[in-house]
Structures are given as C-alpha cells and as structure tokens.
N, C-alpha and C positions, 0 to 999 in steps of 0.2 A: 776214904770213900767220897764219892761225888754224886750229886743229883743230876739226873738226865731225863729226857723224854724219849721214848721209843718212836722213831719217825719212819721206820721201814724194815723190811725183811731182806735177807740175803739168801739166795738159793745157790747151793754148792752141791753138785752131784758127785764131785770127786774131792775127797778130803782124807786126812789122816784117819786110820781105822778107829782111833780112840774118840773121834768126833762124830762117828756115825750115830744118828738118832738125836743129835744135839742141834739146837737152833741158833743161827747167827742173826743178830738184829742190828740195825743202824740206830745209834743213840746220839742225841744232841745234848751236850753238857749244858747245864743251866746255872745261873748265879743264884744268890740268896733271894732275889726277887722273881725267880723263875723265868728270867730272860736268857735267851741263847748266849752262850759264851764259847768262843773258839769254833773249830771245825767239827762236824759230825765224825764219829768213829764207829768201828764195828766191834760188837761185844758178843761173847758167848753167853747164852742164856742158861742160868742155873735154877730159875724159879718159875718158869712158865709165863713170862711176861709177853705182852702183845703190843701192837702198834697203838700209839696214843697214851699208853700208860706212863705214869711218873714212876721212876725207878731210882735206886742207887746202885752204883757200880764201883768196882775197885780195879786197880791196875797194878801191874808188876807181879812179883812172886806170889802175893796173896791171891791173885786172880785164879790160880789153879787150886787153891785150897778146897773149894766145894767138890772137886773131883778127885780122882786118883792122881794126885799132883805130879807124880813122876811120869805119868803116862799121857796127860792131857796138855797139849801145847796151846796155852792161851796166856795172854798178858792183859786181857780186859774182859771182865765177867760181870754180868748183872747178878747181884746177890740178894736183891729185895725189891718188893713192889710197895710204893707208898700209897696209902689208902686214897688220898685225894690231895689236891693242891692246898686245901685248907689245913692239912697236917704238916705243912712246912712253915716254920717261923723263922724270919730273918733276925738279924741282931737287934733290930728295933722293935721286935715283938709283933710285927705285922705279918699277916699271912697272905 
C-alpha cells in the first residue's frame, strides 16, 4: 500500500457494468514526508474518499479484493482514508 492525496475526480459515463455506481479519483502518491512522488494516477474508490483527503491505496491483484474481484476490472484502488497528515509518521518519527 502507498500513501496518496486525492487531487481530482474523473467522470466516466460509459464504463464496464461492474463499475457502475463506483467513483474514479485522481491520486498523487506521496513519500514519507508527504511530498509528491511520481505522476498522478487514477484509482477506483472503495471507501468514499474525496478531493483533498489523504488516503492509502493498493495496486495489482489486491486492488480488486474490496470488490467482487472476478468481476471488477481495477488495478489501483483506494482502500482507506487517513484521519489527518499528523497520523503519518516517517522513519525519523516526524509527522
């Protein structure tokens, strides 16, 4: 799992039937100091996250586990919302 910040929404009116009612969000991966790392990506939301929230997400086969995994085509899913930036501790113990 990785930490990211939700930076936008994606609107898709045509999508796989198993994705109907599900929300796509743009996430920016962050490092341990909560600084942007890499390029933003699109993730399927499994927890009701919104723009500006700090989240953790997973990629690969595990990304489909929150859903009926044989039916939901995703390789990037938001699986949790972090309460605040202060709840992230880096390896030096700073938040």
